LOKELUM-827794 format. One record per residue (C-alpha): residue number from 1; residue in three letters; x, y, z. Coordinates in Angstrom, 2 decimals, always signed. Layout:
N
<atom><num>NUM</num><residu>ALA</residu><u>X</u><v>Y</v><w>Z</w></atom>
...
END
This chain:
243
<atom><num>1</num><residu>MET</residu><u>-13.24</u><v>-19.62</v><w>-1.37</w></atom>
<atom><num>2</num><residu>THR</residu><u>-13.93</u><v>-16.12</v><w>-2.64</w></atom>
<atom><num>3</num><residu>LEU</residu><u>-11.20</u><v>-13.75</v><w>-1.50</w></atom>
<atom><num>4</num><residu>ILE</residu><u>-12.01</u><v>-10.35</v><w>+0.00</w></atom>
<atom><num>5</num><residu>ALA</residu><u>-10.00</u><v>-7.20</v><w>-0.73</w></atom>
<atom><num>6</num><residu>SER</residu><u>-10.38</u><v>-4.09</v><w>+1.40</w></atom>
<atom><num>7</num><residu>HIS</residu><u>-10.86</u><v>-1.34</v><w>-1.20</w></atom>
<atom><num>8</num><residu>ARG</residu><u>-8.79</u><v>+1.80</v><w>-0.57</w></atom>
<atom><num>9</num><residu>GLY</residu><u>-8.41</u><v>+0.44</v><w>+2.95</w></atom>
<atom><num>10</num><residu>GLY</residu><u>-12.19</u><v>+0.14</v><w>+3.42</w></atom>
<atom><num>11</num><residu>SER</residu><u>-13.41</u><v>+3.59</v><w>+2.46</w></atom>
<atom><num>12</num><residu>LEU</residu><u>-16.92</u><v>+3.20</v><w>+3.89</w></atom>
<atom><num>13</num><residu>GLU</residu><u>-15.47</u><v>+2.20</v><w>+7.25</w></atom>
<atom><num>14</num><residu>TRP</residu><u>-12.51</u><v>+4.62</v><w>+7.35</w></atom>
<atom><num>15</num><residu>VAL</residu><u>-11.27</u><v>+7.54</v><w>+5.26</w></atom>
<atom><num>16</num><residu>GLU</residu><u>-10.04</u><v>+6.13</v><w>+1.96</w></atom>
<atom><num>17</num><residu>ASN</residu><u>-6.32</u><v>+5.55</v><w>+1.47</w></atom>
<atom><num>18</num><residu>SER</residu><u>-5.58</u><v>+7.02</v><w>+4.91</w></atom>
<atom><num>19</num><residu>PRO</residu><u>-3.11</u><v>+5.67</v><w>+7.47</w></atom>
<atom><num>20</num><residu>SER</residu><u>-6.04</u><v>+4.90</v><w>+9.79</w></atom>
<atom><num>21</num><residu>ALA</residu><u>-7.79</u><v>+2.91</v><w>+7.07</w></atom>
<atom><num>22</num><residu>PHE</residu><u>-4.74</u><v>+0.83</v><w>+6.37</w></atom>
<atom><num>23</num><residu>ARG</residu><u>-4.01</u><v>+0.21</v><w>+10.04</w></atom>
<atom><num>24</num><residu>GLY</residu><u>-7.63</u><v>-0.87</v><w>+10.47</w></atom>
<atom><num>25</num><residu>THR</residu><u>-7.44</u><v>-3.15</v><w>+7.45</w></atom>
<atom><num>26</num><residu>ALA</residu><u>-4.17</u><v>-4.66</v><w>+8.67</w></atom>
<atom><num>27</num><residu>ALA</residu><u>-6.02</u><v>-5.80</v><w>+11.80</w></atom>
<atom><num>28</num><residu>LEU</residu><u>-8.75</u><v>-7.58</v><w>+9.81</w></atom>
<atom><num>29</num><residu>ALA</residu><u>-8.72</u><v>-11.13</v><w>+8.42</w></atom>
<atom><num>30</num><residu>VAL</residu><u>-9.01</u><v>-9.85</v><w>+4.84</w></atom>
<atom><num>31</num><residu>ASP</residu><u>-7.13</u><v>-11.59</v><w>+2.07</w></atom>
<atom><num>32</num><residu>GLN</residu><u>-6.05</u><v>-8.47</v><w>+0.19</w></atom>
<atom><num>33</num><residu>VAL</residu><u>-5.72</u><v>-4.72</v><w>+0.62</w></atom>
<atom><num>34</num><residu>GLU</residu><u>-6.44</u><v>-2.59</v><w>-2.43</w></atom>
<atom><num>35</num><residu>PHE</residu><u>-4.70</u><v>+0.76</v><w>-2.83</w></atom>
<atom><num>36</num><residu>ASP</residu><u>-3.74</u><v>+3.23</v><w>-5.55</w></atom>
<atom><num>37</num><residu>ILE</residu><u>-0.40</u><v>+4.79</v><w>-6.42</w></atom>
<atom><num>38</num><residu>HIS</residu><u>+0.79</u><v>+7.91</v><w>-8.24</w></atom>
<atom><num>39</num><residu>PRO</residu><u>+4.27</u><v>+9.28</v><w>-8.90</w></atom>
<atom><num>40</num><residu>THR</residu><u>+5.38</u><v>+12.60</v><w>-7.42</w></atom>
<atom><num>41</num><residu>ALA</residu><u>+7.22</u><v>+15.34</v><w>-9.29</w></atom>
<atom><num>42</num><residu>ASP</residu><u>+10.49</u><v>+14.30</v><w>-7.68</w></atom>
<atom><num>43</num><residu>GLY</residu><u>+10.27</u><v>+10.60</v><w>-8.45</w></atom>
<atom><num>44</num><residu>GLU</residu><u>+8.69</u><v>+9.23</v><w>-5.28</w></atom>
<atom><num>45</num><residu>ILE</residu><u>+5.44</u><v>+7.24</v><w>-5.03</w></atom>
<atom><num>46</num><residu>VAL</residu><u>+2.41</u><v>+8.11</v><w>-2.91</w></atom>
<atom><num>47</num><residu>VAL</residu><u>-0.74</u><v>+6.19</v><w>-2.06</w></atom>
<atom><num>48</num><residu>PHE</residu><u>-3.67</u><v>+8.26</v><w>-3.31</w></atom>
<atom><num>49</num><residu>HIS</residu><u>-6.65</u><v>+7.55</v><w>-5.56</w></atom>
<atom><num>50</num><residu>ASP</residu><u>-7.41</u><v>+10.59</v><w>-7.72</w></atom>
<atom><num>51</num><residu>ALA</residu><u>-4.99</u><v>+12.15</v><w>-10.17</w></atom>
<atom><num>52</num><residu>THR</residu><u>-5.92</u><v>+15.51</v><w>-8.64</w></atom>
<atom><num>53</num><residu>LEU</residu><u>-5.89</u><v>+16.56</v><w>-5.00</w></atom>
<atom><num>54</num><residu>GLU</residu><u>-9.11</u><v>+18.46</v><w>-4.42</w></atom>
<atom><num>55</num><residu>ARG</residu><u>-11.59</u><v>+15.69</v><w>-3.59</w></atom>
<atom><num>56</num><residu>THR</residu><u>-9.76</u><v>+14.00</v><w>-0.73</w></atom>
<atom><num>57</num><residu>SER</residu><u>-7.22</u><v>+16.54</v><w>+0.53</w></atom>
<atom><num>58</num><residu>ASN</residu><u>-6.79</u><v>+20.24</v><w>+1.17</w></atom>
<atom><num>59</num><residu>GLY</residu><u>-4.47</u><v>+20.51</v><w>-1.82</w></atom>
<atom><num>60</num><residu>HIS</residu><u>-5.01</u><v>+21.68</v><w>-5.39</w></atom>
<atom><num>61</num><residu>GLY</residu><u>-3.82</u><v>+20.52</v><w>-8.77</w></atom>
<atom><num>62</num><residu>GLU</residu><u>-2.36</u><v>+17.25</v><w>-9.99</w></atom>
<atom><num>63</num><residu>VAL</residu><u>-0.61</u><v>+14.84</v><w>-7.65</w></atom>
<atom><num>64</num><residu>ALA</residu><u>+2.21</u><v>+14.30</v><w>-10.13</w></atom>
<atom><num>65</num><residu>ALA</residu><u>+2.94</u><v>+18.04</v><w>-10.30</w></atom>
<atom><num>66</num><residu>HIS</residu><u>+3.93</u><v>+18.24</v><w>-6.62</w></atom>
<atom><num>67</num><residu>SER</residu><u>+7.02</u><v>+17.16</v><w>-4.73</w></atom>
<atom><num>68</num><residu>LEU</residu><u>+6.76</u><v>+14.55</v><w>-2.00</w></atom>
<atom><num>69</num><residu>ALA</residu><u>+7.38</u><v>+17.20</v><w>+0.66</w></atom>
<atom><num>70</num><residu>ALA</residu><u>+4.53</u><v>+19.34</v><w>-0.66</w></atom>
<atom><num>71</num><residu>LEU</residu><u>+2.16</u><v>+16.37</v><w>-0.82</w></atom>
<atom><num>72</num><residu>GLN</residu><u>+2.96</u><v>+15.18</v><w>+2.67</w></atom>
<atom><num>73</num><residu>ALA</residu><u>+2.25</u><v>+18.66</v><w>+4.03</w></atom>
<atom><num>74</num><residu>LEU</residu><u>-1.38</u><v>+18.25</v><w>+2.93</w></atom>
<atom><num>75</num><residu>VAL</residu><u>-4.13</u><v>+16.91</v><w>+5.18</w></atom>
<atom><num>76</num><residu>LEU</residu><u>-6.45</u><v>+14.14</v><w>+4.01</w></atom>
<atom><num>77</num><residu>THR</residu><u>-10.09</u><v>+15.24</v><w>+4.05</w></atom>
<atom><num>78</num><residu>GLY</residu><u>-12.12</u><v>+13.72</v><w>+6.86</w></atom>
<atom><num>79</num><residu>THR</residu><u>-9.12</u><v>+12.80</v><w>+9.02</w></atom>
<atom><num>80</num><residu>ASP</residu><u>-7.79</u><v>+14.32</v><w>+12.19</w></atom>
<atom><num>81</num><residu>GLY</residu><u>-4.71</u><v>+15.75</v><w>+10.51</w></atom>
<atom><num>82</num><residu>GLU</residu><u>-3.56</u><v>+12.59</v><w>+8.70</w></atom>
<atom><num>83</num><residu>HIS</residu><u>-1.27</u><v>+12.76</v><w>+5.67</w></atom>
<atom><num>84</num><residu>MET</residu><u>-0.92</u><v>+10.58</v><w>+2.60</w></atom>
<atom><num>85</num><residu>LEU</residu><u>+1.45</u><v>+7.65</v><w>+2.82</w></atom>
<atom><num>86</num><residu>THR</residu><u>+4.39</u><v>+6.90</v><w>+0.61</w></atom>
<atom><num>87</num><residu>LEU</residu><u>+4.44</u><v>+3.44</v><w>-0.91</w></atom>
<atom><num>88</num><residu>ASP</residu><u>+7.40</u><v>+2.70</v><w>+1.35</w></atom>
<atom><num>89</num><residu>ALA</residu><u>+5.44</u><v>+3.60</v><w>+4.49</w></atom>
<atom><num>90</num><residu>PHE</residu><u>+2.45</u><v>+1.62</v><w>+3.24</w></atom>
<atom><num>91</num><residu>CYS</residu><u>+4.61</u><v>-1.46</v><w>+2.76</w></atom>
<atom><num>92</num><residu>ALA</residu><u>+5.90</u><v>-1.11</v><w>+6.30</w></atom>
<atom><num>93</num><residu>VAL</residu><u>+2.32</u><v>-1.41</v><w>+7.60</w></atom>
<atom><num>94</num><residu>PHE</residu><u>+1.57</u><v>-4.64</v><w>+5.75</w></atom>
<atom><num>95</num><residu>ALA</residu><u>+4.92</u><v>-6.41</v><w>+5.63</w></atom>
<atom><num>96</num><residu>PRO</residu><u>+4.33</u><v>-8.02</v><w>+9.07</w></atom>
<atom><num>97</num><residu>THR</residu><u>+0.89</u><v>-9.32</v><w>+8.00</w></atom>
<atom><num>98</num><residu>ALA</residu><u>-0.16</u><v>-12.14</v><w>+5.68</w></atom>
<atom><num>99</num><residu>ILE</residu><u>-2.32</u><v>-9.82</v><w>+3.58</w></atom>
<atom><num>100</num><residu>THR</residu><u>-1.74</u><v>-9.68</v><w>-0.17</w></atom>
<atom><num>101</num><residu>LEU</residu><u>-1.18</u><v>-6.23</v><w>-1.64</w></atom>
<atom><num>102</num><residu>ARG</residu><u>-3.48</u><v>-5.31</v><w>-4.52</w></atom>
<atom><num>103</num><residu>MET</residu><u>-1.79</u><v>-2.30</v><w>-6.10</w></atom>
<atom><num>104</num><residu>GLU</residu><u>-3.60</u><v>-0.25</v><w>-8.75</w></atom>
<atom><num>105</num><residu>LEU</residu><u>-1.40</u><v>+1.84</v><w>-11.02</w></atom>
<atom><num>106</num><residu>LYS</residu><u>-3.34</u><v>+5.03</v><w>-11.68</w></atom>
<atom><num>107</num><residu>SER</residu><u>-3.19</u><v>+7.22</v><w>-14.78</w></atom>
<atom><num>108</num><residu>ASP</residu><u>-2.72</u><v>+10.98</v><w>-14.78</w></atom>
<atom><num>109</num><residu>ALA</residu><u>-5.49</u><v>+13.57</v><w>-15.09</w></atom>
<atom><num>110</num><residu>ARG</residu><u>-5.55</u><v>+13.06</v><w>-18.87</w></atom>
<atom><num>111</num><residu>GLY</residu><u>-5.90</u><v>+9.30</v><w>-18.52</w></atom>
<atom><num>112</num><residu>VAL</residu><u>-2.30</u><v>+8.61</v><w>-19.54</w></atom>
<atom><num>113</num><residu>ALA</residu><u>-0.37</u><v>+5.89</v><w>-17.73</w></atom>
<atom><num>114</num><residu>SER</residu><u>+2.78</u><v>+7.05</v><w>-15.96</w></atom>
<atom><num>115</num><residu>PRO</residu><u>+5.87</u><v>+5.65</v><w>-17.69</w></atom>
<atom><num>116</num><residu>GLY</residu><u>+8.17</u><v>+3.78</v><w>-15.35</w></atom>
<atom><num>117</num><residu>LEU</residu><u>+5.71</u><v>+3.73</v><w>-12.43</w></atom>
<atom><num>118</num><residu>LEU</residu><u>+5.64</u><v>-0.07</v><w>-12.18</w></atom>
<atom><num>119</num><residu>THR</residu><u>+9.43</u><v>-0.32</v><w>-12.27</w></atom>
<atom><num>120</num><residu>LYS</residu><u>+9.79</u><v>+2.25</v><w>-9.48</w></atom>
<atom><num>121</num><residu>ALA</residu><u>+7.09</u><v>+0.55</v><w>-7.43</w></atom>
<atom><num>122</num><residu>LEU</residu><u>+8.80</u><v>-2.83</v><w>-7.79</w></atom>
<atom><num>123</num><residu>ALA</residu><u>+11.98</u><v>-1.40</v><w>-6.31</w></atom>
<atom><num>124</num><residu>VAL</residu><u>+10.03</u><v>-0.35</v><w>-3.21</w></atom>
<atom><num>125</num><residu>LEU</residu><u>+8.23</u><v>-3.68</v><w>-2.97</w></atom>
<atom><num>126</num><residu>ASP</residu><u>+11.53</u><v>-5.51</v><w>-3.25</w></atom>
<atom><num>127</num><residu>ARG</residu><u>+13.03</u><v>-3.57</v><w>-0.34</w></atom>
<atom><num>128</num><residu>HIS</residu><u>+10.21</u><v>-4.96</v><w>+1.80</w></atom>
<atom><num>129</num><residu>LYS</residu><u>+10.30</u><v>-8.41</v><w>+0.16</w></atom>
<atom><num>130</num><residu>LEU</residu><u>+6.68</u><v>-7.94</v><w>-0.97</w></atom>
<atom><num>131</num><residu>ARG</residu><u>+6.85</u><v>-8.46</v><w>-4.74</w></atom>
<atom><num>132</num><residu>GLY</residu><u>+5.66</u><v>-12.05</v><w>-4.36</w></atom>
<atom><num>133</num><residu>ARG</residu><u>+2.68</u><v>-10.89</v><w>-2.28</w></atom>
<atom><num>134</num><residu>THR</residu><u>+1.56</u><v>-8.21</v><w>-4.73</w></atom>
<atom><num>135</num><residu>VAL</residu><u>-1.14</u><v>-8.26</v><w>-7.39</w></atom>
<atom><num>136</num><residu>VAL</residu><u>-1.02</u><v>-5.34</v><w>-9.84</w></atom>
<atom><num>137</num><residu>THR</residu><u>-4.26</u><v>-4.00</v><w>-11.31</w></atom>
<atom><num>138</num><residu>SER</residu><u>-5.10</u><v>-1.41</v><w>-13.95</w></atom>
<atom><num>139</num><residu>PHE</residu><u>-7.97</u><v>-0.28</v><w>-16.14</w></atom>
<atom><num>140</num><residu>ASP</residu><u>-5.36</u><v>+0.04</v><w>-18.90</w></atom>
<atom><num>141</num><residu>GLU</residu><u>-4.82</u><v>-3.37</v><w>-20.47</w></atom>
<atom><num>142</num><residu>THR</residu><u>-1.32</u><v>-2.44</v><w>-21.62</w></atom>
<atom><num>143</num><residu>VAL</residu><u>-0.32</u><v>-1.69</v><w>-18.03</w></atom>
<atom><num>144</num><residu>ALA</residu><u>-1.91</u><v>-4.95</v><w>-16.88</w></atom>
<atom><num>145</num><residu>ALA</residu><u>+0.04</u><v>-6.72</v><w>-19.63</w></atom>
<atom><num>146</num><residu>GLN</residu><u>+3.29</u><v>-5.18</v><w>-18.41</w></atom>
<atom><num>147</num><residu>ALA</residu><u>+2.54</u><v>-6.45</v><w>-14.92</w></atom>
<atom><num>148</num><residu>ALA</residu><u>+1.58</u><v>-9.90</v><w>-16.25</w></atom>
<atom><num>149</num><residu>GLY</residu><u>+4.96</u><v>-10.11</v><w>-17.93</w></atom>
<atom><num>150</num><residu>THR</residu><u>+6.87</u><v>-9.07</v><w>-14.81</w></atom>
<atom><num>151</num><residu>ALA</residu><u>+8.58</u><v>-11.87</v><w>-12.95</w></atom>
<atom><num>152</num><residu>GLY</residu><u>+7.85</u><v>-12.54</v><w>-9.31</w></atom>
<atom><num>153</num><residu>LEU</residu><u>+4.48</u><v>-10.81</v><w>-8.88</w></atom>
<atom><num>154</num><residu>GLU</residu><u>+1.59</u><v>-12.80</v><w>-7.43</w></atom>
<atom><num>155</num><residu>GLY</residu><u>-0.59</u><v>-11.75</v><w>-10.35</w></atom>
<atom><num>156</num><residu>ALA</residu><u>-2.02</u><v>-9.08</v><w>-12.63</w></atom>
<atom><num>157</num><residu>ILE</residu><u>-5.63</u><v>-8.06</v><w>-13.23</w></atom>
<atom><num>158</num><residu>TRP</residu><u>-7.15</u><v>-6.06</v><w>-16.05</w></atom>
<atom><num>159</num><residu>LEU</residu><u>-10.03</u><v>-4.04</v><w>-14.58</w></atom>
<atom><num>160</num><residu>VAL</residu><u>-12.73</u><v>-3.71</v><w>-17.23</w></atom>
<atom><num>161</num><residu>ALA</residu><u>-14.65</u><v>-0.43</v><w>-17.14</w></atom>
<atom><num>162</num><residu>VAL</residu><u>-18.41</u><v>-0.70</v><w>-17.67</w></atom>
<atom><num>163</num><residu>HIS</residu><u>-18.29</u><v>+1.18</v><w>-20.98</w></atom>
<atom><num>164</num><residu>ARG</residu><u>-15.51</u><v>-1.10</v><w>-22.26</w></atom>
<atom><num>165</num><residu>GLN</residu><u>-17.53</u><v>-4.17</v><w>-21.33</w></atom>
<atom><num>166</num><residu>ALA</residu><u>-20.56</u><v>-2.80</v><w>-23.16</w></atom>
<atom><num>167</num><residu>LEU</residu><u>-18.43</u><v>-2.09</v><w>-26.22</w></atom>
<atom><num>168</num><residu>LEU</residu><u>-16.44</u><v>-5.32</v><w>-26.28</w></atom>
<atom><num>169</num><residu>GLY</residu><u>-18.81</u><v>-7.93</v><w>-24.92</w></atom>
<atom><num>170</num><residu>VAL</residu><u>-17.50</u><v>-11.05</v><w>-23.21</w></atom>
<atom><num>171</num><residu>SER</residu><u>-15.81</u><v>-12.39</v><w>-26.33</w></atom>
<atom><num>172</num><residu>GLY</residu><u>-13.95</u><v>-9.13</v><w>-26.84</w></atom>
<atom><num>173</num><residu>ILE</residu><u>-12.80</u><v>-9.05</v><w>-23.23</w></atom>
<atom><num>174</num><residu>VAL</residu><u>-11.46</u><v>-12.60</v><w>-23.53</w></atom>
<atom><num>175</num><residu>GLU</residu><u>-9.71</u><v>-11.79</v><w>-26.80</w></atom>
<atom><num>176</num><residu>ILE</residu><u>-7.96</u><v>-8.70</v><w>-25.44</w></atom>
<atom><num>177</num><residu>ALA</residu><u>-7.01</u><v>-10.31</v><w>-22.14</w></atom>
<atom><num>178</num><residu>ARG</residu><u>-5.50</u><v>-13.33</v><w>-23.85</w></atom>
<atom><num>179</num><residu>ALA</residu><u>-3.72</u><v>-11.20</v><w>-26.45</w></atom>
<atom><num>180</num><residu>HIS</residu><u>-2.10</u><v>-9.23</v><w>-23.62</w></atom>
<atom><num>181</num><residu>GLY</residu><u>-1.20</u><v>-12.28</v><w>-21.57</w></atom>
<atom><num>182</num><residu>VAL</residu><u>-3.47</u><v>-11.29</v><w>-18.69</w></atom>
<atom><num>183</num><residu>GLY</residu><u>-5.09</u><v>-14.24</v><w>-16.94</w></atom>
<atom><num>184</num><residu>MET</residu><u>-7.58</u><v>-12.40</v><w>-14.75</w></atom>
<atom><num>185</num><residu>VAL</residu><u>-10.15</u><v>-9.66</v><w>-15.24</w></atom>
<atom><num>186</num><residu>GLY</residu><u>-12.12</u><v>-7.53</v><w>-12.81</w></atom>
<atom><num>187</num><residu>ILE</residu><u>-15.76</u><v>-6.75</v><w>-13.66</w></atom>
<atom><num>188</num><residu>ARG</residu><u>-18.08</u><v>-4.31</v><w>-11.91</w></atom>
<atom><num>189</num><residu>CYS</residu><u>-20.39</u><v>-6.42</v><w>-9.78</w></atom>
<atom><num>190</num><residu>THR</residu><u>-23.55</u><v>-4.99</v><w>-11.35</w></atom>
<atom><num>191</num><residu>GLN</residu><u>-22.36</u><v>-6.28</v><w>-14.74</w></atom>
<atom><num>192</num><residu>LEU</residu><u>-21.53</u><v>-9.80</v><w>-13.55</w></atom>
<atom><num>193</num><residu>ASP</residu><u>-24.00</u><v>-12.69</v><w>-13.54</w></atom>
<atom><num>194</num><residu>THR</residu><u>-23.85</u><v>-16.46</v><w>-13.83</w></atom>
<atom><num>195</num><residu>ALA</residu><u>-23.73</u><v>-16.47</v><w>-17.63</w></atom>
<atom><num>196</num><residu>THR</residu><u>-21.05</u><v>-13.76</v><w>-17.85</w></atom>
<atom><num>197</num><residu>LEU</residu><u>-18.93</u><v>-15.46</v><w>-15.21</w></atom>
<atom><num>198</num><residu>ALA</residu><u>-19.22</u><v>-18.82</v><w>-16.98</w></atom>
<atom><num>199</num><residu>ALA</residu><u>-18.32</u><v>-17.31</v><w>-20.36</w></atom>
<atom><num>200</num><residu>LEU</residu><u>-15.25</u><v>-15.54</v><w>-19.00</w></atom>
<atom><num>201</num><residu>ARG</residu><u>-14.07</u><v>-18.67</v><w>-17.26</w></atom>
<atom><num>202</num><residu>ALA</residu><u>-14.71</u><v>-20.71</v><w>-20.40</w></atom>
<atom><num>203</num><residu>GLY</residu><u>-12.35</u><v>-18.27</v><w>-22.10</w></atom>
<atom><num>204</num><residu>GLY</residu><u>-9.65</u><v>-19.28</v><w>-19.64</w></atom>
<atom><num>205</num><residu>LEU</residu><u>-9.86</u><v>-16.26</v><w>-17.34</w></atom>
<atom><num>206</num><residu>ALA</residu><u>-10.07</u><v>-15.96</v><w>-13.59</w></atom>
<atom><num>207</num><residu>VAL</residu><u>-12.73</u><v>-13.42</v><w>-12.62</w></atom>
<atom><num>208</num><residu>GLY</residu><u>-12.94</u><v>-10.84</v><w>-9.87</w></atom>
<atom><num>209</num><residu>ALA</residu><u>-15.55</u><v>-8.19</v><w>-9.08</w></atom>
<atom><num>210</num><residu>TRP</residu><u>-15.27</u><v>-4.57</v><w>-7.97</w></atom>
<atom><num>211</num><residu>ALA</residu><u>-17.54</u><v>-1.99</v><w>-6.28</w></atom>
<atom><num>212</num><residu>VAL</residu><u>-19.07</u><v>-4.71</v><w>-4.08</w></atom>
<atom><num>213</num><residu>ASN</residu><u>-20.33</u><v>-2.51</v><w>-1.27</w></atom>
<atom><num>214</num><residu>GLU</residu><u>-23.99</u><v>-3.22</v><w>-0.58</w></atom>
<atom><num>215</num><residu>ALA</residu><u>-24.97</u><v>-6.30</v><w>+1.42</w></atom>
<atom><num>216</num><residu>ALA</residu><u>-27.02</u><v>-7.61</v><w>-1.49</w></atom>
<atom><num>217</num><residu>ASP</residu><u>-24.04</u><v>-7.28</v><w>-3.84</w></atom>
<atom><num>218</num><residu>ILE</residu><u>-21.70</u><v>-8.96</v><w>-1.36</w></atom>
<atom><num>219</num><residu>ALA</residu><u>-24.15</u><v>-11.84</v><w>-1.02</w></atom>
<atom><num>220</num><residu>ALA</residu><u>-24.49</u><v>-12.10</v><w>-4.80</w></atom>
<atom><num>221</num><residu>MET</residu><u>-20.73</u><v>-12.26</v><w>-5.42</w></atom>
<atom><num>222</num><residu>LEU</residu><u>-20.26</u><v>-14.84</v><w>-2.68</w></atom>
<atom><num>223</num><residu>ALA</residu><u>-23.05</u><v>-16.92</v><w>-4.18</w></atom>
<atom><num>224</num><residu>LEU</residu><u>-21.55</u><v>-16.63</v><w>-7.67</w></atom>
<atom><num>225</num><residu>GLY</residu><u>-18.19</u><v>-17.76</v><w>-6.34</w></atom>
<atom><num>226</num><residu>VAL</residu><u>-16.07</u><v>-15.09</v><w>-7.99</w></atom>
<atom><num>227</num><residu>ASP</residu><u>-12.36</u><v>-15.47</v><w>-7.31</w></atom>
<atom><num>228</num><residu>VAL</residu><u>-12.04</u><v>-12.19</v><w>-5.43</w></atom>
<atom><num>229</num><residu>PHE</residu><u>-13.91</u><v>-8.93</v><w>-4.92</w></atom>
<atom><num>230</num><residu>THR</residu><u>-13.04</u><v>-5.47</v><w>-3.66</w></atom>
<atom><num>231</num><residu>THR</residu><u>-15.28</u><v>-3.85</v><w>-1.11</w></atom>
<atom><num>232</num><residu>ASP</residu><u>-15.38</u><v>-0.62</v><w>+0.86</w></atom>
<atom><num>233</num><residu>ARG</residu><u>-17.03</u><v>-2.58</v><w>+3.69</w></atom>
<atom><num>234</num><residu>PRO</residu><u>-14.48</u><v>-5.29</v><w>+4.46</w></atom>
<atom><num>235</num><residu>ALA</residu><u>-15.71</u><v>-6.02</v><w>+7.98</w></atom>
<atom><num>236</num><residu>LEU</residu><u>-19.26</u><v>-6.59</v><w>+6.68</w></atom>
<atom><num>237</num><residu>ALA</residu><u>-17.99</u><v>-8.77</v><w>+3.84</w></atom>
<atom><num>238</num><residu>LEU</residu><u>-15.96</u><v>-10.89</v><w>+6.25</w></atom>
<atom><num>239</num><residu>ARG</residu><u>-18.98</u><v>-11.41</v><w>+8.51</w></atom>
<atom><num>240</num><residu>MET</residu><u>-21.10</u><v>-12.42</v><w>+5.52</w></atom>
<atom><num>241</num><residu>ARG</residu><u>-18.49</u><v>-14.82</v><w>+4.19</w></atom>
<atom><num>242</num><residu>MET</residu><u>-18.40</u><v>-16.49</v><w>+7.59</w></atom>
<atom><num>243</num><residu>GLY</residu><u>-22.18</u><v>-16.92</v><w>+7.38</w></atom>
END
């Protein structure tokens, strides 16, 4: 069965990466919840997508340049006064559920991965006994490789950007994934068809899809039988999977 991951907590059904989105997702029969993490200036971890604050909050500048107290004083755009969650608070929402955590390690505003972010995140996951229910994802294959080599995680996924796929081709993707010890890749749904899926699987890789938001795309990924896909419309995807 194709697994369904609620992307950023279902950002076309609720405000992305907001407490309301995650509470809503926790009440659904989804298989995974996708979310993004950044470090703060004082060594904490927050759940937020962009490296900068302007698009989805009333703050300014880079996430990593602010203390946790400063970040939690901000209001998430589109909410009724909601604030960003720490990874610790996020874990508390999902620990009582059976939902797998799909944690994306984000890079900074210059596209540079944050050193030590995975190690710090693991410490939080371990406090909630969630390491074994967590899949780590990244568009940086070296970060995905670090996660793949980390004991106790449920898995690691290298997310392949469209421009990287165009540059590398399927054979290049397989070569890099295998060289980095990563057993699963995520491909944008518009770049995934029967032949591409078959070639990736022939290369020994499990295959997921991302940006699966339109009904036609959801239907296509279910028909292809990808291993998992992320969607901003988890309730719709669940209804479609049920037929």
